[in-house]
N, C-alpha and C positions, 0 to 999 in steps of 0.2 A: 083475408086469407082464404084460399080455395079449399073446398071440401076434400077430405081424404080420397073419396072415390074418383076425383079428377086427376089423381096422381098415378094412376095405374101404369101409364107409359113410362114414368120415372123408374118405378120398380122393375118394369120389363127391361129397360135399357141397362139398369144396374146389373140385373141378373145375366143379361147377354154378355156384358163386358167382363163380369166376374168369371163366368164360365169360360170365356175366351182366354183370359189370362191363365186360368188353371189348365186348360187344354194345351195351350202353347208351351207352358212351362213343363208339363208332363211330357210333351213330345220332344222338347229340347233336351230333356233329361234322359228319357228312356227310348227315344227313337233311334234309328240307325246312326252309328258313329260315322266319322269321316271315311270316305272310300279311298282317299289317298291321292286324288288328282291335284296337280299343281300346274298352273299356267298363268301367263302374264296378260294375255288379251291384247298384245301389241301387234298382232298380225294385220295386214292390210284388209280393207273392206271385202266382204263377201268371200272370205276364206273359211275353211273348216276349222274345227276346234282341235288344235294340236297340243299334245301333252308336252309340257316343259320338263316336268320331273314327276316321279311317283314316290310317295313316302315309303320308306323301308318297312317291310313286313305288313304293309297295308293290304286290304282286300284286292285292290287293283294290281299291286305288284305280285301277289300270290297267284293271281289269275294269268299273269304273263304280260301285262301292259308295260311298255317301256317308254322312256323319254324319246320324243320324236314321232311317236305314233300319232296318227290322225283318227279321232273318234268319229265314226260315220253314223252309228245308230246305237241306241240303248233301248232294250226291251222292245225291239222292232220299230222304234220311232226314230226318224232321221234327226241327226244332231248337226247343226251348223255352227252355233255359237253359244254364248253364255246362257241366253234365255232358254234355249232347248235343253241344255244340260241341267239347269235348275228345275225345269219342269219334270224332267226324268227323275232327278234326285228326290223331288217331292213325293215320288211314288215308290221309292225303295222301301223294302220291309226287312226287318231283322230276320235272320235265319232262312230267308228265301233267296234262292239263286236268281241272279239278274244277268241276262245276256247282253253282251256288248260286242259290236262289230268295229274293228279297227282296220286301218290301212297302214301297212309298213312297207314303204317302198312301193313295189308293184304287187305286193301280196295283200289279199283281203282275208282277215282272220276273224273267226267267230269264237269268242271266249265267254267264260262265265265267272262272276265273282259273287261272293256271299259275305254280307256284313253281319257279324255275330255280336260285336260289342255294343253296349248302349252308349249314347253320346255323352253322358255325364262323366265317363272315364277320361274324356279329353278336355273337360272344363278347366278354366284358369280363374284367377282372382277377378279379372275384369268381367268375365261372364257372370260370375256370381253376384258381383256388385251391381251389374246392370239389371239383373232380375230383382234385387232388393230395391233398387230405385223404382222399378216398374210397380212394385207393390205399394211403395210410398205414394207415388203419383196417383194410382187408382184409388187408394184410400182417401186422398185429398179430394178427388173427384166425387166420391160417394158422400163425403162430409158436406161439400158444397151443394150437391143435389138435394140432400135431405134437410140441410139447414136453411136453404133459401129456395124452396120450390116455387115461390111466387116472384122471384127476381130473375129476369131474363139474362142479365149479364152473368150471374152466378151459374146458371145452367149452361151457358155457352162456354164458360171457362171449364166447367166440369166435363163437358163433352170433349173439349180440346185435350184435357188431361187423360180422359179415357182412351181417346184415339192414340195418344202417344204411348200410354201404358201397354197397350196390346199390339201396337203397330209392328209389322214385319217388313223389312226391306228385301230380304231373301227368305223364301219359304223354308222352314227347317226340314232337314232330311226326314223323309217319310211322312211329312205333314199331309199331303194329299191322300196318301193311302189310308192314314188313320182317320181322316175325315170321311172317306168313302165307306168306312165300316160303321159310321154312325147313322142314325136316321136323318133324313134330309131336314127335318124340322129343327135339328141341332146343328148339323154340319154347315148348312148355308148361312145361318146367322153368325156362327163362329168365323167362317171365312170372310164374310162381308165386314164384320167388326175388325178383323185383323188387317184389312186393307182400307178401312174407312179413312185412314189418314190421307188418302189420295184427295179427299175433299176438305182437308183441315184448313186450307187457306180461306175457303169460303166462310167457314165458321169463325175464323179469326177476324175477317173483315166485318162480319155481322156483329161480333163483340165490340169492335171499335166504333161501329155505327150506333150502338146503344149505351156505351159507357163513356162518361158518367150520365149522359142524357141522350135520348133518342135523336138521331141525326135526320131521319126521314119521317116527315109528318104524315105522308100519304102511304097507304099500304101497297098501292100498285108499284111504288118505287122499289119494293123488295123483289119484284119480278126480275129486275136486272141483276140484283145481288145473287139471287138463287138460280139464275140461268145456267151456270156451269154444272149445277147438280142435275138439271134436266138433260144436259148433254152427256155427262160422264156416268151418272148412276146407272142408266140402262146397260151401258157397256160393262160396267163392273158386275152387275147381276148376271148377265148372260155368260160372261167369262168365268164367273165363279162356278156355275154349273158345269161348264166345259172342263175347267182345271181339275175339279174333283171327280166328276163321273165320266167324262169323255175326253181324256187328254189326247187320245189318238186323233180326234177331229182337228186338233190344233196343228196338225201337219199342214192343213189348208192347201192352197195351190203350191206354196213353197214354205219352207221352215221360216222361223222368225228371222227378220233382217238383222244383220250384224254390222251395220254401218258405223262410221266414226261418230256421227251425231248420237246414235243410240247408245254407243259405249260411254260417251260422256254422261248421258242421262243416267245410265246404269251405275256409273262410278259414283255419282252423287246420291241418287235415290234408290239404287238397287234394281233388281229385275221385276219387282212387283208392278211398276207401271207398265212394262212391256207385256206382262201376262194378263193384266186386268183392264187396261185401257186398250182393248183389242176388238176391232170391228168384225170379229167372227159372227156369222158365217160369210160376211162380205169382205173378208180379209184380202188386202193387197199390200205388199211391203211398203210402197210409197204412201198408201193411204194411212197405214198405222203410224209411220214416221211423222206424217203431218199431224195426226191426232196427238201424238206424244209431245210434239213441239207446241201444239195449241195448249195442252195441259200445262206445260212448263210456263208458257207465256201468261196464261190466265192465273195460275197459282202465284207467280211472281208479282203480277199486277195487284192481286188481292193483298199479298203481304205488304208491298210497298205502300199502296193506297191506305191500307189500314193503319200503318205506322205513321204516315203523314197526318191522317186524321187525328190520331192520338196526340201527336206533338202539337198540332194547331189547337186542339181542344184544351190541352194542358196550359197553353198560353192565355186562353180566353177565360178559363175558370177563375173566378174571383176568390172563392173561399179557399183559404190556405190548406185545410185538411184534404179537400178534394184535389187541390193542385199537387199535393204530396203523393196522393194515391195514383194520380195520373203519371207522375214522373217515375214512381216506383214501377208501374206497369211498363212504361217505355224502356226503363233500364233493364227490367227483367227480359224484355224481348231481345234487346241487344245481347244480353248474356246467353239467351237460348240460341241465337244465331251463332254465337261463338262456340257453344257446345256442339251444335250441329256441324259447324265447319271442322272442329276438332275430330268429330266422329268420321267425317269423310276422309280426312287425312290418315287417320288410324287404319281405315279399311283399304286405302289406296297407296300408302307410302311406298311399298315395295314396287308396285307397278309403275308409279310415276317417277320415283327417284332411283330405283334399282339398288337401294342400299338397305341395311338393317335400320329400322326406325329407332330414333332416340327414345329414352325412357318415357318422356312425356307423351309420345305417340305409340306406346306399346300397351300391353295389358294393364300396366300400372296407370297409364294415362286414362284408361277406361274406368278405373276405380275412382280417380279424381273427377272424371266426367259424371259418374253416377252420383257422387256426393254433391257436386255442384248443382246438378239438375234436381235432386231431391230438395235441396235448400231453396231453389227458385220456386218449385211447386208449392212448398209450404209458405213462402213469402207472398206469392200471388194469392193463395187461399186466404191468408190473413187480410190482404188488401181488399179483396172482393167482399169478404164477410163484414168488414168495417163500413162498406158502402151500402146504404139502404135506399131503395127506391120504392115507388108504389107498385102494387100488384099488377101484373099484366094478364092474369088468368081470370 
């Protein structure tokens, strides 16, 4: 068993992820409420962001924005598509007027809107259940980290849980502005933790490579496993600084590309990949699209390869208790994929099908999703805690 002094990094990571969950929950609750913009995102490639409708009595409607208007800029920054809008939205502040430039026919109008209400006034049962599940998953991560600090597989599962618990697909309204008001020693770790799920597939593959027994005998083999971290982590760190402190520099030579391929990525994973896997200050639209496609390919390969390793190992393990634990882990992964697919459909039902979603894909579906994911997290925690291996520290 390692000495307590060797576990300082576990305490540090736990503190960062706890702080991140608290900050994101506070921002989701007391940050600016919805501005009222509605759009489908079905326009052809390289087209501007056109308003499909505006919520009645919302800040945008009160400012004079109408259906059919084209949003050209927000707070002086050009807006072309969804990524630009969410970057601007991340810097909204309650009770602070925000300038918006629109095109209506041949007219170019400069308007102002102000968001007064906190976001919790718009919460529904699905959102509340979702945050309750986040708390359960993070607590499971903390239990694993402190119960098995000498077990690599337990720490990897704990890291996966922590990434999921604080992960954001779309930055909450006012998120960037609130981070900017914090000292950099707090804001940057919170932001990096919130988007650390971009590397979750690498952690997953690493877990499959050590559970129930190490797959790679030589340490140099891990260089290939961790290569995606060396590629994407520097981009994430540089983009984090830009998103929080210098959003204007992300105008770059052009605004974010709004191609069909990127819309598919955003429909599944949100706008966080576009914002944080960004080769600024060497941004070119085609270059970033290539990086995003590389991230999707590498992540998918890690998920699939990890799952195949898990299945093969479960067939080779002779001891029945270990075989059951392996099968439990494989089944849990399938269920997690189903929950993730359900979440994608909930977010995109109207855009894809153009109809009102059925109950299972509405806010009530999110409640079921939160319950299912909490159950899976607890089941995986039990599975890993029952598996003991020798110390790796």
